[in-house]
Structures are given as structure tokens and as C-alpha cells.
N, C-alpha and C positions, 0 to 999 in steps of 0.2 A: 504494500500500500504506500503510495507516494504522498508525501506531505505537501500541502498547499504552501505557497510562498509566505503567506501570513502566519502559518503555524511554525515554519522555519524561523521566521523573524522573532516570533514570540519565544521560542526555545533559546535562541541566541541572547535575547534580552534577559530572559530568566537566568541563564548561565552567568552573564556579566553581572547582573544584580546580586546573585548568590555570592560571587567572589567579592564584590564591593562590600556587601554586608559582612562577610567574613573579615575583611580588612578593618571595618569599623568596630568589630567585636573582638579583635585580636585573634581571629581564626578559631575561636572556641565554639561559636554558636552558628548553627546552620539556619538558613532562611526557612521560615515556616510558610508554606503555600496552601491555598485552598484550591484544589483541583477544579471545583465547580466554577471558578472564575475564568476558566479557559475553555477552548473549544472541545467538543466531544472527542475529537481525534486525540487531543493532548491528554484527555482523561483516561484513555485506554491503557491497560497494563502492557508496557513495552520495556525492553532493555535498551540501554544506551551506554556509550562511552563518550567522555568529554576529553579532548586533547587540547592542551595549551601549548602555544609556541611563541617565542620572541625571536624576531628576525630569522624565521624559518628553522630555529633550533628548538627541539623538544624542551618544554618547561614543566610538563606534568601530563599524566594520562591515567585516568581511573574510570572504571565502568562496571556494568552489571552484565552478566552473561545470560541470566534468566529474568524474564519479566515478573516482577513481584510488587510493583507499585505503579501509579499513574506516570506516564511518560514525562510530564512536566515536572513532577516531583523527583523522578529518577535523574533527570538532567540537572536540576538544582543541586541535588545531593552530590552527584559525580563532579560537577563543576567545583563545588566547595572542596571536595576531597582531592581533586587534581591540583588545586591551588595550595592547599595547606597540609595534605596528608600523604602525598606520593613519597614513599621512602627514599626515592632516588634524588630528591631535591630538598633544599631548604624551603620553608614556607614562603610563599610569594610576598614580596614587599610592595608597599604603596608606590615606590618609584618604578617598579616593573609594570604595574597595572595598566598605565596608558599605552604601553608597547605591546600588550597582549593580543594575540590572534587566537580566537576560539573556534574550534572545529567540533562538530557533533556527529557521531555515528549512531544511527538508530538501527538496531539489529533485527533481523528476521528471526523467527524461532529456529533453533539449531536442529539439524537432522543428522542422525547417526549414519556414518558411511559404512558400507560393506566392502571388505577387501580380504584377500587371502595371503598377501605379502606386502612388504614395503613398496616394491616396484609396482604392484597392482594399485596401491593407494596413490602413489605419485602420478601414475598415468591418468587418474581420475581428477586430479586437481585442476582448477581453472584459475591460472594466474591473473591477478588483478580483480577477480570476482569473489573468490572464496575467502572467508575468514575461517580459521580453524581453531577448534578446541581439542587439545590432546590430553588424555587422561589415562593414567595407569596407577592404581592404588591411590596413595596420597599425593602423587605427583600430578600437577595440572598446570597447563599454560594455554594462552591463546595469542594469536596474531590476528589483528584486524586486516581486512583486505588492503588497506593503505600501505601495509608493510611490504607488499609486493613491489612497491616503487624502489625500495632499497635492496630487496632480495628477490629479483625477478626469476631466478632459476628455482623450479619446484623442489629439486633435491636439496638445495641450499636452504630454501624456505623451511622445509620440514626438519632439516638437521638443526637449524637455529631454534625452531620451536621446541624441539626435544631438550635442548640446552636450557631454554627459558623455563621449561617445566621441571628442571633439576635432574635431567637424565643425560647420559652420555650421548654424543652425536650418533654413535653407531648402535644405539640401543634398539632392540626389537623384542617383543614379547607377544604371545598369543592372547594376553589379557589387555593389550593396548586398545584403547577406544579413541576414535576420532569423530568429531562432529563438525559439520559444515554449516555456515550461515552466510548471509549477505548483509550489506549495510546500505542505508541511504546516508550518504556523507555530504555535509555542507559546512560552510564556515562563514565568517564575517563578510567576505567578498562575494558571496554567492546569493545574497538577498538584496532586494531594493529597499 
């Protein structure tokens, strides 16, 4: 389901406002939204990721893999978390806020992939389209479809995903599960 431009704009505004609110409260308090104040589309349970960049460099990325709250609330929560709780970065500063580019990925429901070998799995991948969730036991990782831009080779993409999940690059197991999803991806420069 594709979002209307007005819904995209609302989500970007909510993400920016959630981060601004976090700056005002020292990053401790998350923005409290009333889903009923937004369109029916934004009230639907959907999963999202919010990616923050400054001058095209990653500044934070946090998201949900499963839909468990209204999309508008998920975006607000993930925007705040990307700004203040991404363990790879220090909390966002007020000086960085004006330079921030916000990108939102709205995820489709994930579907389990069927494969009988790593080679079989790799031949099924759609570079630039598929986001993947890899899971084996307590190890889990995901790459959004946008990661294909920096890892365009399917074998490399999958090897790096295994490392992200805490597994060796050459790891393979019969208990390995892989799920595929797509995203609707947009950012500050994509709406009027």
C-alpha cells in the first residue's frame, strides 16, 4: 500500500517533532501522540525504520520489524530512538538538529523464504528490492533494502548480514531462517 504525499509529509513532520521534543526534554521523554489525530492510513498497525543522516553520513537508525502499534506512533518512537538511543552514536545534539536529513522506511509484512542451500537462497534475492531478516537461535539481524546501495552483490549482502547478526560470514545451518520484506522509502527531499 503506497502512502499519499500528505501522509508522507505528516510522518516526516512527526519524526522531526519527536526529535525536537527529545532535545527539549534532554532525550529522556518520548513524544506522546494521539493516533486519532491522523489519517486512517497512519493509524494502521505498521512497522517502520527511521534513518538519520548528516551530510549523507549515517547518524542513527532504529526501527521495528513487526507491526505492533499505529504507524504514526511507530515513526515517532523510532525517530526519538534513532536520535538518542542508537548505541553506535552519541545522543544527537541541538547543533546537529538543523543539519539532519530524515528518511523513513515503512515495511511490508515479512514473508518466510524457502530454500535448501545458501546458493539457492542467494539466487532468490532481489537486489535493491528485498530487505532481509536473518535468524538462527538468539542471533538476529536485518538489512533494509537501502543497504543494497553499499552492498550490491547478493553474496556480499548476505555475508555482511550474517556478521551483523553475530554469526561468522561462512556460517550455515539447517535451522537458519530468512524472511523477506519490502519498504516504501522516502525522506525530506521526497515530499512537497
